[in-house]
C-alpha positions, 0 to 999 in steps of 0.5 A: 350568739353566731359564727359566720364564714363562707362555707369553706373550712379553710376560711375559718380564720376570717370568721367572726364571733357575734355575742348578745349580752343584755343591751351589749352586742360584741362582734370579734373578727379573728382575721383583724383581731378587731373587737366592736361592742355596741350598746343599743339603747344609748348608741355607745360604741367601742371598736378596735384591736384586741391583742395579748402579750405573755410576759411570764417568761421575762420577755414580751411574747405575742399571743393570738386571739382565736375564736373558740377552739372547744365545745364552749361556743361563747369565749375567745381562745388565748393561743400561745406561739405554737397555737395551743389555747392557754387561756380564754376571754369570757364575756359576761353582763350584768344590767348595762355592764359588759365584762370581758374577763381573762382566764387561765386555763387548767393550772396555768399561771401565765402573766400577761397583758390584754390591750384593747386599743379602740375608738369610742363614741357616744353622743353629740355633746360628749367629753371625757371625764371621771365618774369614779371618785378616787379612793381616799383623799387625792387632794386634786379636783380636775376641771377643763376648758376646751377638750382637754384630757386627763390620765385620770379619766375613766368615762365619757359623758354625753350632755344631751342624753345625760348618758355616761359610758364608764370604762374600767381595767387594769388601766384606762386612757382616754384621749379626745381626737375630734371635739366637734360632733360627732365627737371621737375618742381613742381609748386603750384599756388593759387587763392582767390575768395574773392580778385577780383584781385587774383581770377584766375590761369593762364597759358600763353605760349609765343612763340618766346619770344626773337625772337619776342621782343628783338633778331630777329636773335635768336639762342641758343648759341653754346657751342660746339665751345665756352663752357664758356665765353672767358678770357683774356688780351688785351693791349689797356686800359693801353697801348692804341695804343703803345704796340707792340710784346715786350710789349705784351710778357712781359705781357704774361709771367706775365700772364702765371705765375700768371693767367693762372693756374686759368683759363686765356685762350687768349692773344689778340693783339690790334692796330697792323695794319700799321699806328696804333701808334695813334688814330683815328682809321679811319687812321689805315690801316685796310685792308692790313694785313700789321702789324706796322713794328716798333711795330711788326717786327717779323710779326703777325704769329710769334707773335701768335706762341710766345703766343701759346708757353706761353700756351695761345690761340692767339687773334686779333683785326680787323676793316674790314669795312674801312681804312685810307690807301691812297694807298689802296684806290687808288687801290681799289677805286670801292670797296669804297662808295662815295657821290653824290659829288664823295667824299669818305664817312668816319666813325669811321671805316676808312676815306675810308669806303667799300661798303658792297653791293658788293660781292667782298668787302665781299669776301675780308672780308672772305679772310683776315679773313681766312688768320688770322685764317688758316695761321697766326693761331689766334683763337679768333677774336675781330671784331670791328666797328659794331653796337654800339651807335656811328652813325659812326659804320657799322650797323647805318651807312649802314642804312643812306639814303644817304649811301645806295644810294651809294651802287653799288649792290642792297642788302636788308641786306649788313651788315648781309652778311658781318657778315656771310663772317667774320664767314666763313673766321675765320672758324666754330671752332674760337671764334667770339666776335662782338665788339659793337655788339648788340642783335638786329642785325644780328651779334647774329647768327654768334657771340660767344659773344658781346661787349656790352658797351663802353670803360672802359677808355677814350683814354689816361686816367685811368678809372674814377668812371663814367666809372665803373658805366656805365659798370654796367648800360650796364651789367644790361641792356642786361645781360638778353641775356647773356648765352642764345644767346651769352656771354656778354662782358662789356669791360676789368676789370681794378683793378690797383691802378688808383682806390681805392681798393673798387672801384676795388672790385666793378669792379670785382663784376660787370664783374665777378658776372654775369659770363661775358666775363673776360678780363684784361687790367691792367699792370699786372707786376705792380699790387700789390699782393692784386690787382693781387689777385682780378684777381685770384678770378675771374677765372674761370668764373662761369656759370651764366645765367639771371633769370630776362628775361628782360632788367633793366635800373635802376642802382639796388644795390643788385645783387643776384647770386643763386648757386645751386649744387648737394650738396647744394644751397646758395646766393651770393649777391653784395650789391653796394653802388653806392653814396659817403656816407656810407649806412646802408642796411637792406636786406630782404630775401623775396626780394631775393626770399628766404623764410623769415621764415627760418634762414640764415647764412651770411658771408662777403667776402672781410673783411672775416667776419661772420655776424651771424644767421639771420631771416627776414633780414640782416643788414650791412653798405657799405662805399661810393663806395664800395660793400658788397659780402655776401654769404648767406646759410640756417641754416642747424642746424649742422656744414656746409660750409660757404665760401672759399677765392678762388673765388668771388662766394664763393665755386661757381667754387671751391666747389666740395663736401659738405656732413654731416655724422650725425652718425660719426659727420664728415663734408666732404668738396671737394675743387679744388685747384690751384698749390701752392695756400693756399685755406682757407675754413670757416665752421660754427660750431653751439652750441652743436658741437666742432671741433676735429683734421681734416684730409685731403686726396689726390684724383685722383692721389694716388702717388701725394704729400699730402696736407699740412694742419694745422695738429691740432684742428682748433680754434673755434672763438668767432663767432662760425666759424673755418677756415681750410687752405690747399695747394698742389703743383699741381692743384688738388681736395682735400677732407677735412674731419672734425670730430666734437664732441658733446659739 
């Protein structure tokens, strides 16, 4: 502790108080009323103006904060209008936490509010978030695309260092002011001396937030190798084990025509191994790389070339931990695990399970995957049989005492060594999806994505309602690691006529709104146009990360995606009705972390319906087993963008520009078009404005064909919205310039 001034007693007003509290250093400058707090180990910093207002008299009276006035040299004084100290600010610490407590003096019981308006910083990859689960069932799960903020946030998290700066007080507000390194945030923290539970402001640094609690092998996601969640198609959920090269290529031709222009990227092959025509997987010949001659007569390298010729990256499913091949077992018997009775151990991966402790076994895993990658040309590897809930999966199986007793070579962590061998085999530039992987296991250190849930279907059955509900639960439970350590894969999106359209829409929102790995599994050639449109409306995957950094175990009804772009911010909210009966929802804006004093415009995506201008809450009814997909925009008081019909995020992946020229009364909207796909933009026109004839312009390639537009003044509908449809023959950005006149 120390105070410093220039030696002149009259300059005491310029003195500073410096305190050391654990890892924290706090410096208060009396002249400016600035408080700066730094955490040595993490570099966390919060600095800004500290003020206090007394409110007991029925009016707000500013008090001053002074250096110590008595013999207690390590607390600040709260001084009233006469300059008398009526209370104190005390600085205490516990571990990594700094607490600033407001205390009354003597028998005083004044009411007031301590306010700290400050700038905060933490690390190079920091974003605002929530790390304290809400009390009770809030019903709302938060996620964000871009540097979006929420009034529910209470922390900053730095991905690079796995560090949290947690803030507490009577109220906490965090606003992102700079999203590029070094990130900057404005925070407002308050405390009230008359409320014992809210009489302090706290700063707490939590190091190893994920590594110490959830992800022992924590490392930030590798965006150079895999910049976005993988998208693709796989056969198993409708063909099960019967699809061969012909079925895959027939479906791929449909996918190339109808889905690749929207962002579908990978075509992944399942059940290709010899003896893989029917379940169980334990009978497949998983380790020889010999494909089923009936299903894949041209071989796997030829198939990869055909897939690539259609414009997709070829992917392949492998089960490298066991086999059902009797001949391979007899030839390599020493490689396999045996019980005390000499009989081979078995599990889901094979009737014969490899001994992962042996170097030769791991070398075989590495070499077979190297061949599939380097020689066959596969670029996406879905490697199965890893963690899962099934005790027959490798991570659980290799931990069992009777299995460990069967290891031939003493190895403390053979499963982790297998994962490392598989990554070396496929190479550093291939995508690795750990099928039935888990964030608590070693696969996080090597994999780009993790298949987090069970199959969306039971073998040889269509998906049932319970499958979709389980997919939602799995997504919520593990979403907090998504796009931080890897991309979550909730299993395929199924939208076929096996389910009502409302349920297919729920499935699309479960997979796509959180921006997860997006693979399709329906027979594409048999999908009706409205179902195919659902698949197109989830591509490309929106870049989404969690705002709630903790697991969610309850089936929450409200999933709130907060979208922020340089030209605007809005919320896309899916309100799920998990019951069989209609439910009327009153969705409070405050529950979404929005300012409930603001008016909002609310638009429903599925029915293309404007719900109007709302304050405080929006009321809407969802039918049984359906969801509402709402775009919620702050009312700007002038013509503004509401939604497009292109993507579930209603502008999150296709809106490129949104500008208002107040002088000329022109609204400019930029949208990314897909070749030959008409896109409809919905615009809100408030009272006092009326639309004039719009103009469209080409962008990027001056000689390309002009956009097709309405060519006339859009009709202003009774709900004060108007729609403009644009289209062009190539994939390119388009600008709409929409002029307005005063009514």
